[in-house]
N, C-alpha and C positions, 0 to 999 in steps of 0.2 A: 537501522532502517535504511540509512543512506548506503551502507555497504551492500545490503540485500538488493536494493533497486539498481545499484551499479552492476551487480552480478548478472541481472537478467535483462538489462537494457543495452542497446548497442552504442548509443551516443549519450553524451552528457545531457543534452536537451531532452531526450527520451526518458532519462533517469528522473529529471525534474518533473516532467509531465506525469510519470508513473506515481511518484510520491504525492504530487498535488491531487491527482484523481483519487488516490487512496484516502487521503485526508478528507477530501470532499465527501466521499461516500461515508466515512466515519462520522462526520459532522451531521450528515443527513439522517443517520440511523440512530434513533433514540435509545434503542436497547443497549447499544455499545456503552453508553455512559453508566449504566447500572452494573456492568460486568466488572469482576475483579481485574486488576492490572494485568496479571499473567494471561487471562483469557482475552483481554483487549489486544494484547500484542499478537497472540495467535490469530485472532480474527483479522487484524490489520494485515499481517503477512499473507493470509489466505486471499484477501481482497486484492492485494498487490499482484499476486500470481494470476488472478483471473482477469485483470484489466487487459483489454486488447491492446497490446503494444508490440512493436517488433522486438524479437528476442535475439540473443546472440546465437 
């Protein structure tokens, strides 16, 4: 997860913000908790891609 956010963010602070907003969205979404682990990971990476952040 950290490598992925590092790949799409410009700076270290943006990377941390990207991960934090992804985790925040995951915690607010109740259906994520019922998904199998492999689908949770896919969902999380998709959310991180969609978070409006400055990209490289």
